[in-house]
C-alpha positions in Angstrom: 0.0 0.0 0.0 1.4 3.4 -1.0 2.1 6.0 1.6 -0.1 9.1 1.8 2.4 10.8 4.1 6.1 10.2 4.2 8.1 12.1 6.8 11.9 11.8 6.7 14.3 13.2 9.4 11.9 16.0 10.4 13.7 18.4 12.7 12.7 21.8 14.2 14.9 24.1 16.2 13.9 27.3 18.1 17.2 28.9 18.5 19.4 26.4 20.4 16.3 24.4 21.5 15.5 21.3 19.5 11.7 20.9 19.7 11.5 18.0 17.1 14.5 15.8 16.6 14.9 13.7 13.4 11.6 11.9 13.3 10.4 9.7 10.5 7.2 7.9 9.8 4.6 7.0 7.2 0.8 7.0 6.9 -1.2 4.9 4.5 -4.9 4.7 3.5 -6.9 3.0 6.2 -4.5 4.1 8.9 -5.9 5.9 11.9 -2.7 7.0 13.6 -2.9 8.2 17.2 -0.2 10.8 17.8 0.6 11.1 21.5 3.0 13.0 23.7 3.1 14.9 27.0 2.9 18.7 27.0 6.0 20.2 25.5 7.0 17.0 23.7 7.0 18.4 20.2 3.5 17.3 19.2 2.2 20.7 18.3 5.3 21.7 16.4 5.1 18.4 14.4 1.4 19.0 13.5 2.2 22.6 12.5 4.9 21.3 10.2 2.7 18.6 8.7 0.0 21.2 7.9 2.5 23.6 6.3 2.1 26.3 9.0 5.6 25.9 10.3 8.8 25.4 8.2 11.1 22.5 9.4 14.7 23.2 10.1 15.6 20.0 8.4 13.8 17.1 6.9 11.2 16.2 4.2 7.4 15.9 4.2 5.8 14.3 1.2 1.9 14.3 1.1 0.3 12.1 -1.5 3.5 12.1 -3.5 4.0 15.9 -3.4 6.8 17.5 -1.5 5.3 20.0 0.9 8.4 22.3 0.8 8.7 22.3 -3.0 4.9 22.6 -3.8 3.2 23.8 -0.7 -0.2 24.7 -2.3 -0.5 21.5 -4.1 0.5 19.4 -1.1 -1.9 21.2 1.2 -4.7 20.5 -1.2 -4.3 16.8 -0.2 -4.8 17.7 3.4 -8.0 18.1 5.5 -7.3 19.8 8.8 -9.5 20.2 11.9 -7.6 22.3 14.5 -8.5 22.1 18.2 -10.7 25.2 17.8 -12.6 24.7 14.5 -12.5 27.7 12.2 -16.3 28.2 12.1 -18.2 31.3 11.1 -21.0 31.0 13.5 -23.3 33.6 12.0 -23.6 31.4 8.9 -25.8 28.4 8.4 -24.1 25.0 8.0 -24.8 24.9 4.3 -23.6 28.5 3.8 -20.4 27.8 5.7 -19.6 24.7 3.7 -20.2 26.5 0.4 -17.9 29.2 1.6 -15.2 26.6 2.3 -15.8 25.1 -1.1 -15.0 28.4 -2.7 -11.8 28.7 -0.7 -10.9 25.3 -2.2 -11.7 26.7 -5.6 -14.2 24.0 -6.3 -16.4 24.7 -9.4 -20.1 25.3 -8.4 -21.5 21.9 -9.6 -18.6 20.1 -7.9 -19.1 22.3 -4.8 -22.8 21.4 -4.6 -21.9 17.7 -4.8 -19.1 18.0 -2.3 -21.2 19.9 0.3 -24.0 17.3 0.0 -21.6 14.5 0.5 -19.9 16.1 3.5 -23.3 16.8 5.1 -24.4 13.2 4.6 -21.1 11.6 5.8 -21.0 13.8 8.9 -24.7 13.4 9.8 -25.6 17.1 9.3 -28.7 16.7 7.2 -31.2 17.7 9.9 -29.2 20.9 10.8 -28.0 22.0 7.4 -30.1 25.2 7.4 -29.5 26.1 11.1 -27.1 28.8 12.2 -23.8 27.2 13.5 -23.9 29.3 16.7 -27.2 27.6 17.6 -25.7 24.1 17.3 -24.5 21.9 20.1 -20.7 21.5 20.6 -21.0 18.0 19.1 -22.6 19.3 15.9 -20.2 22.1 15.7 -17.4 19.5 15.7 -19.2 17.6 13.0 -19.2 20.8 10.9 -15.5 21.2 11.5 -14.9 17.7 10.3 -17.2 18.3 7.3 -15.0 21.3 6.2 -11.9 19.1 6.6 -13.2 16.4 4.2 -15.1 18.7 1.8 -12.5 18.6 -0.9 -12.0 14.8 -0.5 -8.4 14.9 0.7 -6.6 11.6 1.1 -5.2 12.8 4.5 -7.2 14.1 7.4 -5.5 15.6 10.5 -7.7 16.0 13.6 -6.4 17.9 16.6 -8.3 17.1 19.9 -11.6 16.5 18.0 -13.6 15.5 21.1 -12.5 18.1 23.6 -15.5 19.5 25.5 -18.0 17.0 24.2 -20.4 15.0 26.4 -20.1 11.1 26.4 -22.7 10.6 23.8 -21.2 13.2 21.5 -17.8 11.6 22.0 -19.1 8.2 20.9 -20.7 9.7 17.8 -17.5 11.5 16.8 -15.4 8.4 17.4 -17.8 6.4 15.2 -17.4 9.1 12.5 -13.6 9.0 12.7 -13.6 5.2 12.3 -15.9 5.4 9.2 -13.6 8.1 7.6 -10.6 5.8 8.2 -12.0 3.4 5.6 -11.2 5.8 2.8 -8.6 8.2 4.2 -5.4 8.2 6.2 -6.1 9.9 9.5 -3.8 11.4 12.1 -5.5 11.9 15.5 -3.7 14.2 17.8 -5.1 13.9 21.3 -4.4 13.8 25.1 -7.2 11.3 25.6 -5.6 7.9 25.7 -8.8 5.9 25.8 -9.8 7.7 22.6 -6.7 6.4 20.8 -7.4 2.9 22.1 -11.0 3.1 20.9 -10.4 4.3 17.3 -6.8 4.0 16.2 -5.0 1.1 14.7 -1.5 2.6 15.0 0.1 4.6 17.8 3.0 7.0 17.7 4.5 8.6 20.9 6.8 11.6 20.9 8.8 12.6 23.9 11.3 15.4 24.3 11.2 15.9 20.5 12.0 12.3 19.7 9.8 9.6 18.4 10.0 6.9 21.1 7.3 4.5 19.8 5.7 3.8 16.4 3.7 0.6 16.1 0.4 -1.1 15.6 -1.8 -0.7 18.6 -2.6 -4.4 18.8 1.1 -5.2 18.7 1.8 -2.5 21.3 -0.7 -3.8 23.8 0.4 -7.4 23.2 4.1 -7.0 23.9 4.0 -7.5 27.7 1.5 -10.3 28.2 4.1 -12.3 30.0 3.9 -10.1 33.1 2.4 -11.5 36.3 1.5 -10.1 39.8 2.1 -12.7 42.5 1.3 -12.9 46.2 2.8 -15.6 48.4 2.9 -16.4 52.2 6.7 -16.6 52.2 8.8 -13.4 52.8 11.4 -13.7 50.1 14.1 -11.1 49.6 14.8 -9.4 46.3 18.1 -11.4 46.1 16.3 -14.7 46.5 13.8 -13.8 43.8 16.6 -12.8 41.4 18.3 -16.2 41.8 15.5 -18.0 40.0 16.2 -18.1 36.2 12.6 -18.7 35.3 12.0 -15.0 35.7 13.4 -12.7 33.0 12.8 -9.8 35.4 11.3 -9.7 38.9 10.6 -6.9 41.4 9.5 -7.3 45.0 6.5 -5.0 45.5 5.6 -5.8 49.1 6.5 -8.1 52.0 4.7 -11.0 50.4 4.2 -9.9 46.7 6.2 -9.4 43.6 5.8 -8.6 39.9 7.7 -10.7 37.4 8.1 -11.3 33.7 8.7 -14.8 32.3 8.6 -16.5 28.9 7.6 -19.8 30.6 3.9 -19.1 30.4 1.3 -18.8 33.2 0.7 -22.5 33.7 4.4 -23.5 33.9 5.1 -20.5 36.1 2.3 -21.4 38.5 3.5 -24.9 38.8 7.1 -23.7 39.4 6.0 -21.4 42.3 3.9 -24.2 43.9 6.9 -26.6 43.6 9.0 -24.0 45.5 6.5 -24.2 48.4 6.3 -20.4 48.7 2.7 -20.6 49.6 1.0 -19.1 46.5 -2.1 -17.2 47.4 -2.7 -15.1 44.3 -1.5 -15.2 40.7 -2.5 -12.5 38.2 -1.5 -12.1 34.6 -1.3 -8.4 33.8 -2.4 -6.8 30.5 -0.9 -3.4 29.9 -3.0 -0.5 29.0 -2.0 2.3 26.6 -1.8 4.5 29.7 0.8 2.2 31.3 2.9 2.1 28.2 2.6 5.9 27.6 3.8 6.6 31.2 6.7 4.1 30.9 7.9 5.7 27.7 7.5 9.3 28.6 8.7 9.2 32.2 11.6 6.7 31.8 11.0 5.5 35.3 8.3 2.8 35.5 9.6 1.6 38.9 8.3 4.6 40.7 4.9 4.6 39.0 1.9 2.5 40.2 0.5 1.4 36.9 -3.0 0.0 36.8 -3.9 -3.1 34.7 -7.1 -3.6 32.8 -7.3 -7.3 32.2 -6.6 -10.1 34.6 -6.6 -13.9 34.9 -6.9 -14.8 38.5 -5.6 -17.8 40.4 -6.3 -18.0 44.2 -4.9 -20.8 46.3 -5.1 -21.8 49.9 -1.8 -21.2 51.8 0.7 -24.1 51.8 -0.9 -26.2 49.1 0.8 -28.5 46.7 -2.0 -28.6 44.1 -3.9 -25.9 42.4 -7.0 -25.3 40.5 -7.2 -22.5 38.0 -10.1 -20.3 37.2 -10.1 -17.7 34.4 -11.9 -14.4 34.5 -11.8 -10.9 33.0 -11.4 -7.9 35.1 -13.2 -4.5 34.6 
């Protein structure tokens, strides 16, 4: 599949400060890419460069085969952009505003009529097309903002915080719309809301201190650490004693009678091993990482000092000092 966006060695300096340092990535049709990073990480500078509003110090941005620096107008025509605060003229009706945007894109009138009708249908604006934008709910105003972004059928859509300020029902509606748009476009979703990325994106990119620290499929990202377990026992083992067991690739004592470990042996083999050691196994939990866990680990660089919640568990509870076990599986909240 050909790339809609190709970014090579993108760098941006503000004086001596490097806000974005040598990042590279691609976006293809069907991708919904979640672009994440803490405040000050370089997210906004990257978005500004991708949309042609900020010149890079170094690097290359190619949009739908067009170099943004060499042919900025042509490259920008392949972009649809929804900034965090949509550029709405609230004294206009929805249809008036979209026709105004069509003129800005220099669409001929017959084509503009068709484009406005299509955007209204795709964004679910049919019932409010004749209403003043200022009288619409925040959710519908966001829909109008997305409609102007897709009006000229751009292959690439960039959405900056598209659900900020919306109520839960409106958030679900916008997320559904984004997923539908992802079938025919490449989408970059820039947001601080991690559950939103997990709900709609198939790829995740994390930037920290100007550097791209992660770029992978979301499913792959969340599946990387499924060999982590949280264990409680009745024996008070020291960290040194735990470290001496080769079955653990890593192990950390988290309490007087508990530890977290990683092992490639698998849950069943690991359970049997702990029982054979007669440590008095009382609880055995396999931990599934959340996007929040991984984000914190990658952007703080100190996962030992952070109490990271898990979202999915398989529990095993045993009576103390038993040599046999019975397993029961369950899914946590």
